[in-house]
C-alpha positions as CSV (number, residue, x, y, z in Angstrom):
1,X,0.0,0.0,0.1
2,X,1.2,3.4,-0.9
3,X,0.0,5.2,2.3
4,X,-1.3,8.7,1.8
5,X,0.6,11.0,4.0
6,X,0.6,14.8,4.0
7,X,3.2,17.1,5.7
8,X,1.6,20.5,6.3
9,X,4.8,22.3,5.7
10,X,8.1,22.2,3.6
11,X,11.6,21.1,4.2
12,X,12.7,22.6,7.4
13,X,16.3,23.2,6.1
14,X,15.4,26.9,5.9
15,X,18.1,27.4,8.6
16,X,16.1,30.4,9.9
17,X,18.4,32.4,7.6
18,X,16.2,35.4,6.5
19,X,13.5,33.2,4.8
20,X,9.9,34.2,5.2
21,X,7.4,31.7,6.7
22,X,4.5,30.5,4.5
23,X,2.0,28.5,6.3
24,X,-0.5,27.1,3.9
25,X,0.0,25.1,0.7
26,X,-1.5,23.3,-2.2
27,X,-1.2,19.5,-1.8
28,X,-1.9,17.0,-4.6
29,X,-1.8,13.4,-3.5
30,X,-1.8,10.8,-6.2
31,X,-2.2,7.0,-5.7
32,X,-0.7,4.5,-8.2
33,X,-2.7,1.3,-8.4
34,X,-1.6,-2.0,-10.1
35,X,-3.6,-3.5,-12.8
36,X,-5.2,-6.2,-10.4
37,X,-6.0,-3.5,-7.8
38,X,-9.0,-2.4,-10.0
39,X,-9.7,-5.6,-11.9
40,X,-13.0,-6.2,-10.2
41,X,-13.9,-2.6,-9.5
42,X,-12.5,-2.5,-5.9
43,X,-9.5,-0.7,-4.7
44,X,-7.2,-3.1,-2.8
45,X,-3.9,-1.4,-2.1
46,X,-0.7,-3.5,-2.8
47,X,2.8,-2.7,-2.3
48,X,6.2,-4.3,-1.0
49,X,4.9,-3.7,2.5
50,X,2.5,-6.6,2.0
51,X,5.2,-9.0,3.1
52,X,6.2,-6.9,6.1
53,X,6.5,-8.9,9.3
54,X,5.6,-6.7,12.3
55,X,6.4,-9.0,15.2
56,X,9.6,-10.6,16.0
57,X,10.5,-13.1,18.8
58,X,14.0,-13.5,17.6
59,X,15.2,-9.9,17.8
60,X,14.4,-7.1,20.2
61,X,13.2,-3.9,18.6
62,X,16.2,-1.7,19.8
63,X,18.9,-4.4,20.0
64,X,21.0,-3.0,17.2
65,X,21.0,0.7,18.3
66,X,24.5,0.5,19.9
67,X,26.0,-1.3,16.9
68,X,24.8,1.2,14.2
69,X,27.4,3.3,12.5
70,X,27.7,7.0,13.5
71,X,26.4,9.6,11.1
72,X,29.3,10.6,8.7
73,X,30.3,14.1,7.7
74,X,30.6,14.4,3.8
75,X,33.7,15.8,2.2
76,X,33.3,19.6,1.8
77,X,34.3,19.7,-1.9
78,X,31.7,17.1,-2.8
79,X,28.8,18.8,-0.8
80,X,29.7,22.2,-2.5
81,X,29.8,20.6,-5.9
82,X,26.3,19.2,-5.2
83,X,25.0,22.4,-3.9
84,X,26.1,24.1,-7.2
85,X,24.3,21.3,-9.1
86,X,21.1,22.0,-7.2
87,X,21.4,25.8,-7.8
88,X,22.0,25.6,-11.5
89,X,18.5,24.8,-12.7
90,X,17.0,27.9,-10.7
91,X,19.2,30.8,-11.6
92,X,20.4,32.7,-14.8
93,X,23.8,32.0,-16.1
94,X,25.4,35.2,-14.9
95,X,24.1,34.7,-11.3
96,X,25.3,31.1,-11.4
97,X,28.8,32.3,-12.2
98,X,28.6,34.6,-9.3
99,X,27.5,31.8,-7.1
100,X,30.4,29.6,-8.3
101,X,32.8,32.3,-7.2
102,X,31.1,32.6,-3.9
103,X,31.3,28.7,-3.4
104,X,34.9,28.6,-4.2
105,X,35.8,31.3,-1.9
106,X,34.0,29.5,0.8
107,X,35.7,26.3,0.1
108,X,39.2,27.6,0.3
109,X,38.4,30.1,2.9
110,X,36.1,29.9,6.0
111,X,34.6,26.7,4.9
112,X,37.8,24.8,5.6
113,X,37.8,26.0,9.3
114,X,34.1,25.2,9.7
115,X,34.6,21.8,8.2
116,X,37.4,21.0,10.7
117,X,35.2,22.3,13.7
118,X,32.3,20.0,12.3
119,X,34.6,17.1,12.2
120,X,35.6,17.6,15.8
121,X,32.0,17.7,16.8
122,X,31.3,14.5,14.9
123,X,34.2,12.7,16.6
124,X,32.6,12.9,20.0
125,X,29.0,12.4,19.0
126,X,27.4,9.4,17.3
127,X,25.1,11.7,15.5
128,X,26.5,15.3,15.1
129,X,23.2,16.5,13.5
130,X,20.5,15.1,15.7
131,X,19.8,17.8,18.3
132,X,20.8,20.6,15.7
133,X,18.3,19.3,13.2
134,X,15.5,18.9,15.8
135,X,16.0,22.4,17.0
136,X,16.4,24.2,13.7
137,X,13.7,22.3,11.9
138,X,11.1,22.0,14.5
139,X,11.7,23.4,18.0
140,X,13.0,26.8,17.2
141,X,10.3,27.9,14.7
142,X,8.0,30.5,16.3
143,X,5.2,30.0,13.7
144,X,2.0,28.1,14.3
145,X,3.4,24.6,13.9
146,X,0.1,22.7,14.0
147,X,-0.4,24.2,10.4
148,X,3.1,24.7,9.1
149,X,4.8,21.5,10.6
150,X,2.3,18.9,11.6
151,X,2.0,15.8,9.6
152,X,-1.4,14.0,8.9
153,X,-3.6,12.1,6.6
154,X,-6.7,9.8,6.2
155,X,-7.0,6.3,7.2
156,X,-7.2,3.8,4.3
157,X,-9.9,1.8,5.8
158,X,-12.6,3.4,3.7
159,X,-11.1,1.5,0.7
160,X,-12.3,-1.9,2.0
161,X,-14.1,-2.2,5.3
162,X,-15.3,1.1,6.5
163,X,-17.1,3.4,4.2
164,X,-18.8,6.5,5.6
165,X,-21.7,5.4,7.8
166,X,-23.5,7.6,10.4
167,X,-23.6,6.2,13.9
168,X,-20.4,4.2,13.6
169,X,-18.0,6.6,15.3
170,X,-17.7,5.0,18.6
171,X,-17.8,1.4,17.6
172,X,-15.1,1.8,14.9
173,X,-13.0,4.1,17.0
174,X,-12.9,1.5,19.8
175,X,-11.7,-1.2,17.2
176,X,-9.1,1.1,15.7
177,X,-7.8,2.2,19.2
178,X,-7.6,-1.5,20.2
179,X,-5.3,-2.2,17.3
180,X,-3.3,0.9,18.0
181,X,-2.8,-0.2,21.6
182,X,-1.4,-3.6,20.3
183,X,1.1,-1.8,18.1
184,X,2.1,0.3,21.2
185,X,2.6,-3.0,23.1
186,X,4.8,-4.5,20.4
187,X,7.1,-1.4,20.9
188,X,6.8,-1.6,24.6
189,X,7.6,-5.2,24.7
190,X,10.4,-4.6,22.0
191,X,8.7,-7.2,19.7
192,X,8.2,-4.9,16.8
193,X,10.4,-6.2,14.1
194,X,13.6,-4.3,13.3
195,X,13.3,-2.3,10.0
196,X,15.9,-3.1,7.4
197,X,17.2,-1.8,4.1
198,X,18.2,-5.1,2.5
199,X,20.0,-6.8,5.2
200,X,21.2,-3.7,6.9
201,X,19.3,-2.9,10.2
202,X,17.8,0.5,10.5
203,X,17.6,2.9,13.5
204,X,14.3,2.3,15.4
205,X,14.7,5.1,17.9
206,X,11.8,7.2,16.4
207,X,9.3,4.5,17.3
208,X,9.9,5.3,20.9
209,X,8.4,8.8,20.3
210,X,5.2,7.6,18.7
211,X,3.4,7.4,22.0
212,X,3.5,9.3,25.4
213,X,5.2,12.2,23.7
214,X,4.4,15.8,23.4
215,X,6.1,19.2,22.5
216,X,6.1,21.8,25.3
217,X,6.1,25.5,24.0
218,X,9.0,27.6,25.1
219,X,9.5,31.4,24.8
220,X,12.5,31.0,22.5
221,X,12.7,27.1,21.8
222,X,10.2,24.3,22.4
223,X,11.1,21.2,24.3
224,X,10.2,17.7,23.2
225,X,9.3,15.4,26.1
226,X,8.7,11.5,25.9
227,X,7.3,9.5,28.8
228,X,7.6,6.3,26.8
229,X,9.4,3.3,28.5
230,X,9.9,-0.2,27.4
231,X,8.9,-2.9,29.9
232,X,12.5,-3.5,30.7
233,X,13.0,0.1,31.5
234,X,10.0,0.6,33.8
235,X,6.7,2.3,34.0
236,X,5.0,3.7,30.8
237,X,1.8,5.8,30.9
238,X,-1.1,3.7,29.5
239,X,-3.9,6.3,29.6
240,X,-5.4,8.1,26.7
241,X,-6.9,11.5,26.6
242,X,-10.2,12.1,24.6
243,X,-11.1,15.5,23.3
244,X,-14.7,16.4,22.5
245,X,-16.4,19.7,22.0
246,X,-13.7,21.6,23.8
247,X,-13.5,19.3,26.9
248,X,-10.9,16.9,27.9
249,X,-11.3,13.4,29.6
250,X,-8.9,10.5,30.5
251,X,-9.2,6.9,31.1
252,X,-6.7,4.0,31.3
253,X,-6.6,1.6,28.5
254,X,-5.3,-1.4,30.6
255,X,-7.2,-3.6,33.2
256,X,-5.7,-4.1,36.7
257,X,-3.8,-7.2,35.2
258,X,-2.1,-5.0,32.6
259,X,-4.3,-6.5,29.7
260,X,-5.6,-4.1,27.0
261,X,-9.4,-3.3,27.3
262,X,-11.4,-4.9,24.7
263,X,-13.1,-2.9,22.0
264,X,-16.5,-3.1,23.7
265,X,-15.0,-1.8,26.9
266,X,-13.2,1.0,25.0
267,X,-16.4,1.7,23.3
268,X,-18.1,2.1,26.7
269,X,-15.7,4.6,27.7
270,X,-16.0,6.7,24.5
271,X,-19.8,6.6,24.5
272,X,-19.8,7.8,28.1
273,X,-17.7,10.8,27.0
274,X,-19.7,11.5,23.9
275,X,-23.0,11.4,25.8
276,X,-21.7,13.8,28.4
277,X,-20.6,16.2,25.8
278,X,-23.8,16.0,23.8
279,X,-25.9,16.7,26.9
280,X,-23.8,19.5,28.4
281,X,-22.2,22.8,27.3
282,X,-18.9,22.9,25.4
283,X,-15.6,23.3,27.3
284,X,-13.1,26.2,27.1
285,X,-11.3,24.5,24.2
286,X,-7.7,24.8,25.8
287,X,-6.5,22.6,22.9
288,X,-7.0,25.6,20.6
289,X,-3.9,27.2,22.2
290,X,-1.6,24.7,20.8
291,X,-2.3,26.0,17.3
292,X,-1.1,29.4,18.1
293,X,2.3,31.1,17.5
294,X,4.7,29.2,19.9
295,X,5.8,32.2,22.1
296,X,2.3,33.2,22.6
297,X,1.2,29.7,23.5
298,X,4.2,29.4,25.9
299,X,3.2,32.8,27.6
300,X,-0.4,31.5,28.0
301,X,0.8,28.3,29.3
302,X,2.9,30.0,31.9
303,X,-0.2,31.9,32.9
304,X,-2.4,28.9,33.2
305,X,0.2,27.3,35.6
306,X,0.0,30.3,37.8
307,X,-3.8,30.2,37.9
308,X,-4.1,26.8,39.7
309,X,-2.1,23.7,40.5
310,X,-5.2,21.8,38.8
311,X,-4.0,23.2,35.4
312,X,-0.5,21.8,35.8
313,X,-2.1,18.3,36.6
314,X,-4.4,18.4,33.7
315,X,-1.6,19.5,31.2
316,X,0.7,16.7,32.5
317,X,-2.0,14.1,32.0
318,X,-2.6,15.3,28.4
319,X,1.2,15.7,27.5
320,X,2.0,12.3,28.9
321,X,-0.8,10.4,27.5
322,X,-0.5,7.5,25.1
323,X,-2.2,9.5,22.4
324,X,-5.1,12.0,22.0
325,X,-8.3,10.7,20.6
326,X,-10.6,13.3,19.0
327,X,-14.2,12.8,18.7
328,X,-15.1,15.1,15.8
329,X,-18.6,16.2,15.0
330,X,-17.8,16.7,11.3
331,X,-18.8,14.0,8.6
332,X,-16.4,14.7,5.7
333,X,-17.4,13.5,2.4
334,X,-14.7,10.7,1.2
335,X,-14.6,7.8,-1.3
336,X,-12.0,5.7,-2.9
337,X,-12.1,8.3,-5.9
338,X,-11.7,11.5,-3.7
339,X,-10.8,11.8,-0.1
340,X,-9.7,15.5,-0.4
341,X,-12.2,16.7,2.3
342,X,-11.2,14.0,4.8
343,X,-7.5,14.8,4.3
344,X,-8.1,18.5,4.7
345,X,-10.2,18.0,7.9
346,X,-7.5,15.7,9.3
347,X,-4.9,18.4,8.9
348,X,-7.0,21.5,9.8
349,X,-10.2,20.4,11.4
350,X,-12.0,21.3,14.6
351,X,-9.7,22.6,17.2
352,X,-12.0,21.5,20.1
353,X,-10.9,17.9,19.4
354,X,-7.1,17.9,18.8
355,X,-4.0,18.8,20.7
356,X,-1.4,20.0,18.2
357,X,1.6,19.3,20.1
358,X,0.9,15.6,20.7
359,X,2.8,13.0,18.7
360,X,-0.4,11.3,17.8
361,X,-4.0,12.6,17.4
362,X,-6.4,10.1,16.3
363,X,-9.3,11.9,14.6
364,X,-12.5,10.0,14.7
365,X,-15.3,11.6,12.6
366,X,-18.9,11.4,13.2
367,X,-19.6,9.2,10.1
368,X,-17.0,6.6,11.0
369,X,-14.0,7.8,9.0
370,X,-10.6,8.4,10.5
371,X,-7.6,10.6,10.2
372,X,-4.4,11.6,12.0
373,X,-2.7,14.8,12.8
374,X,0.8,14.5,14.5
375,X,3.5,16.6,15.6
376,X,6.4,16.1,13.2
377,X,9.2,16.8,15.6
378,X,9.4,13.4,17.3
379,X,9.5,11.3,14.2
380,X,9.3,11.0,10.3
381,X,6.6,9.8,8.0
382,X,7.5,6.1,7.9
383,X,6.8,5.6,11.6
384,X,3.2,6.7,11.2
385,X,2.9,4.9,7.9
386,X,4.0,1.6,9.5
387,X,1.6,2.0,12.4
388,X,-1.3,2.8,10.2
389,X,-0.4,0.0,8.0
390,X,-0.4,-2.5,10.8
391,X,-3.9,-1.2,11.9
392,X,-5.2,-1.5,8.4
393,X,-4.0,-5.0,8.0
394,X,-5.7,-6.1,11.3
395,X,-8.9,-4.4,10.4
396,X,-8.8,-6.2,7.0
397,X,-8.4,-9.5,8.7
398,X,-11.8,-9.2,10.5
399,X,-13.5,-7.0,8.0
400,X,-13.6,-4.2,10.6
401,X,-15.8,-6.3,13.0
402,X,-15.0,-7.2,16.5
403,X,-15.4,-10.9,16.8
404,X,-14.4,-11.4,20.5
405,X,-16.6,-11.9,23.6
406,X,-18.7,-9.2,25.1
407,X,-17.2,-8.6,28.7
408,X,-19.4,-7.2,31.5
409,X,-16.7,-6.0,33.7
410,X,-17.2,-2.8,35.6
411,X,-15.0,0.1,34.5
412,X,-13.9,3.2,36.2
413,X,-15.6,6.0,34.5
414,X,-13.5,8.4,32.4
415,X,-12.2,11.4,34.4
416,X,-12.8,14.9,33.1
417,X,-9.7,17.2,33.1
418,X,-10.7,20.5,34.4
419,X,-9.0,23.9,33.8
420,X,-9.2,27.0,35.8
421,X,-9.3,30.0,33.3
422,X,-9.7,33.7,33.3
423,X,-10.5,36.4,30.7
424,X,-7.0,36.4,29.6
425,X,-7.0,32.7,28.7
426,X,-10.4,32.9,27.0
427,X,-9.3,35.8,24.9
428,X,-6.1,33.9,23.9
429,X,-8.3,30.9,22.9
430,X,-10.6,33.1,20.8
431,X,-7.5,34.8,19.2
432,X,-6.0,31.3,18.4
433,X,-9.2,30.1,16.9
434,X,-9.5,33.1,14.5
435,X,-5.8,32.8,13.4
436,X,-6.1,29.1,12.8
437,X,-9.3,29.9,10.8
438,X,-7.6,32.3,8.6
439,X,-4.5,30.2,8.0
440,X,-6.6,27.0,7.4
441,X,-8.8,28.7,4.8
442,X,-5.7,29.1,2.7
443,X,-5.1,25.3,2.4
444,X,-5.9,23.9,-1.1
445,X,-5.7,20.2,-1.1
446,X,-6.6,17.6,-3.6
447,X,-6.4,13.9,-2.8
448,X,-7.4,11.5,-5.5
449,X,-6.1,8.2,-7.0
450,X,-4.4,8.1,-10.3
451,X,-6.1,5.1,-12.0
452,X,-4.2,5.1,-15.4
453,X,-1.7,2.5,-14.4
454,X,0.3,1.4,-11.4
455,X,3.7,0.4,-10.1
456,X,3.9,-3.0,-11.7
457,X,3.8,-1.4,-15.3
458,X,6.5,1.2,-14.2
459,X,8.7,-1.6,-12.9
460,X,8.4,-3.5,-16.2
461,X,10.0,-0.4,-17.8
462,X,12.9,-0.9,-15.4
463,X,12.2,2.4,-13.7
464,X,12.0,2.8,-10.0
465,X,8.4,3.9,-9.2
466,X,9.5,6.7,-6.9
467,X,11.9,8.1,-9.6
468,X,9.2,7.9,-12.2
469,X,6.8,10.0,-10.1
470,X,9.3,12.6,-9.3
471,X,10.2,13.1,-12.9
472,X,6.4,13.4,-13.6
473,X,6.1,16.0,-11.0
474,X,8.8,18.0,-12.5
475,X,7.3,17.8,-15.9
476,X,3.9,18.8,-14.7
477,X,5.3,21.9,-13.0
478,X,7.4,22.9,-16.1
479,X,4.4,22.3,-18.3
480,X,2.3,24.6,-16.1
481,X,4.7,27.4,-15.4
482,X,7.4,27.1,-18.3
483,X,10.3,26.9,-15.8
484,X,11.8,24.4,-13.3
485,X,10.1,23.9,-9.8
486,X,12.4,23.8,-6.9
487,X,11.3,20.7,-5.3
488,X,12.6,18.2,-2.8
489,X,12.2,14.5,-1.7
490,X,13.0,13.0,1.7
491,X,15.7,10.5,1.8
492,X,16.0,8.3,4.9
493,X,19.4,8.2,6.8
494,X,18.1,5.6,9.3
495,X,21.0,3.3,8.7
496,X,22.9,5.5,11.0
497,X,22.5,6.0,14.6
498,X,19.4,8.2,15.3
499,X,19.4,9.1,11.6
500,X,16.4,10.9,10.3
501,X,16.4,12.5,6.8
502,X,18.6,14.1,4.1
503,X,17.1,16.5,1.5
504,X,17.2,14.9,-2.1
505,X,16.9,17.7,-4.5
506,X,14.8,16.2,-7.5
507,X,15.1,19.3,-9.7
508,X,18.3,18.4,-11.4
509,X,20.0,19.7,-14.5
510,X,19.3,16.5,-16.2
511,X,15.5,16.6,-15.4
512,X,15.3,20.1,-16.4
513,X,17.0,19.3,-19.8
514,X,14.4,16.4,-20.3
515,X,11.4,18.7,-19.5
516,X,12.7,21.3,-22.0
517,X,12.9,18.5,-24.6
518,X,9.5,17.1,-23.7
519,X,7.9,20.7,-24.5
520,X,10.0,21.3,-27.6
521,X,8.1,20.3,-30.6
522,X,11.1,20.0,-32.7
523,X,12.8,17.4,-30.3
524,X,12.8,13.8,-31.7
525,X,11.7,10.9,-29.5
526,X,15.2,9.3,-29.4
527,X,16.5,12.6,-27.9
528,X,13.8,12.6,-25.3
529,X,14.4,9.0,-24.3
530,X,18.1,9.6,-23.9
531,X,17.5,12.7,-21.7
532,X,14.9,10.7,-19.7
533,X,17.3,7.9,-18.8
534,X,20.0,10.4,-17.9
535,X,17.5,12.1,-15.5
536,X,16.6,8.8,-14.1
537,X,20.2,7.7,-13.5
538,X,20.9,11.2,-11.8
539,X,17.9,10.8,-9.6
540,X,18.8,7.3,-8.5
541,X,22.4,8.1,-7.9
542,X,21.4,11.1,-5.8
543,X,18.9,9.2,-3.7
544,X,21.6,6.6,-3.0
545,X,24.1,9.2,-1.9
546,X,21.5,11.0,0.2
547,X,20.6,7.8,2.1
548,X,24.3,7.6,2.9
549,X,24.2,11.2,4.3
550,X,26.1,12.5,1.2
551,X,23.5,15.0,0.1
552,X,24.4,18.7,0.8
553,X,21.5,20.3,2.7
554,X,22.3,18.7,6.2
555,X,25.9,19.3,5.8
556,X,25.5,23.0,4.9
557,X,23.3,23.3,7.8
558,X,25.9,21.9,10.0
559,X,28.5,24.2,8.7
560,X,26.1,27.3,9.3
561,X,25.3,26.2,12.8
562,X,29.0,25.7,13.5
563,X,29.7,29.2,12.5
564,X,26.7,30.4,14.8
565,X,28.0,28.4,17.7
566,X,31.5,29.8,17.2
567,X,30.1,33.5,17.1
568,X,31.2,34.0,13.5
569,X,29.3,36.0,11.1
570,X,27.1,34.2,8.5
571,X,29.2,33.2,5.6
572,X,28.5,34.7,2.2
573,X,27.5,31.4,0.9
574,X,24.3,31.7,3.0
575,X,23.7,35.3,2.1
576,X,23.9,34.8,-1.6
577,X,20.6,35.2,-3.5
578,X,21.0,31.7,-5.1
579,X,20.9,30.1,-1.7
580,X,17.5,31.8,-1.0
581,X,16.1,30.7,-4.3
582,X,17.0,27.2,-3.6
583,X,15.2,27.2,-0.2
584,X,11.7,28.1,-1.4
585,X,9.8,25.0,-2.4
586,X,7.7,26.0,-5.4
587,X,5.6,22.9,-6.0
588,X,3.7,23.4,-2.8
589,X,2.4,27.0,-2.3
590,X,-0.5,29.1,-1.1
591,X,-4.1,28.8,-2.1
592,X,-4.2,32.7,-2.1
593,X,-1.5,32.7,-4.8
594,X,-3.3,33.2,-8.1
595,X,-0.6,31.4,-9.9
596,X,-1.4,28.1,-8.2
597,X,-4.2,25.7,-8.1
598,X,-4.5,22.2,-6.7
599,X,-6.9,21.1,-9.2
600,X,-4.9,22.4,-12.1
601,X,-1.7,20.8,-10.8
602,X,-3.5,17.5,-10.2
603,X,-4.7,17.5,-13.9
604,X,-1.1,18.5,-15.0
605,X,0.4,15.7,-13.0
606,X,-2.1,13.1,-14.4
607,X,-1.2,14.2,-17.9
608,X,2.6,14.1,-17.1
609,X,2.4,10.6,-15.7
610,X,0.7,9.3,-18.9
611,X,3.3,11.2,-21.1
612,X,6.2,9.8,-19.1
613,X,4.8,6.4,-19.3
614,X,4.4,6.6,-23.0
615,X,7.9,7.6,-23.5
616,X,9.1,4.8,-21.2
617,X,7.1,2.3,-23.1
618,X,8.7,3.5,-26.4
619,X,12.0,3.0,-24.9
620,X,11.4,-0.6,-24.5
621,X,10.6,-1.2,-28.1
């Protein structure tokens, strides 16, 4: 399954170096199906993950952590050449020559000294980038991170077991939550199978951050706090927090013997909360504050703590909880052919039922559909994708129906978390709601499947599906705007200790040359094919190198932060106009920008996928 996942922001490698902050973007999600996926009119997602083994009795989840290699520092000359390569398609020739001069001055001047300092840092740390990246990419930003940083998406269950149906919210949510708790238990007992790239074990540390984790706002920098512990390490919180109509409740998900509550028991707890909220007034919606600008949220949080010790208790229960479950009153329209509204409400839905700083918000909608909204600071997309895939596979096995016994055990009723508020807090909540509404209205999201062909046909053309799609994205943008689109793709560096990502720059000189040829009526097919294969080879090579942490973005960030820590002025390299042009990601942009349109880009991308496939098939002849 090609899990749909949206990141409501752009690459965080902005380095806070004079770049403006844009908060809302156009998203176009496109699914590729294999031929047999639609042979009988149904949409059954398939992929290499179908053979994934989740549970392992032979290996512990975190047993290879200490033997993973340290994150390497790339050679300076190699990084700077890659930087020039990524700049070249985006600037005019004269500006490029100027940038070449700036780069060479940096390489033989201050860059050398900074490289030595960075190597010294790496010599005494297993991951020289880890804390720098978390701070620069996620914790230092002062903008509204729930919109500009959080990741989210809709559950794939509507494709097979759970189409929209009124009155199913609580029953389905209890089943989904039950499966999630079993995934949490796999991590806690260290039985979640170790991820691998071929035979190479991957770092699993990010899975520790999926549950019981929350970002705490700070006046200048936020803090990431995790309460997760494995069974060998000790106690781990097992309560969830449920948000509904601006009120917060909590209950434990384990019985006195440590066993997970059954879906009927979880449903009783959820129904109790829902009934209470339907019969009584809405709460103060303290959760709305998590959507606000970070320093403002930190100030209001400090004020809350001074009002009453009860506020500190309630905040701690929320922040340490396994996850937050949001019972949302909305009933988004969604189908296998278009789930744009469901995706959108997952990202920017009702503030009364989401805590933007939590590592996992499970959004349960009134009509039995589901989404997720998760803080991006603790982990990257594949952690969430694997979790959702596990849940989806379990739901498939039972066709979304609970088939166990119906226990009649007496449960402790959910506890409501109260807050003592004053006019200052209520005014801050209203302000956060209004700001969130304005920013959210700028989101333009299209989420539809591409049914023309799937990955199997792409593979028959001896092209990696990922590479194929990236080429099509570039061709679509070039076709719409007549110029290259600065775009990036995430490469995983989890083969290294606490590795996360490197930025793979997919707008290469080779792909731009191919796009120009595709739009040149005088270009012959043979020439187009040759340029396409050059672009493919360049993309594949770049991805391999980025996975070895031999891209250029993270290294350049490290050199800049080294200069900052040494109290040195910002090197000219980072003040060069070419650097700024390379930072802004053009393929995702504002709804308020008249030059961009999600619907239009979806059509352009669909056309580009067909056009690229036609050329690839010609190349096989």
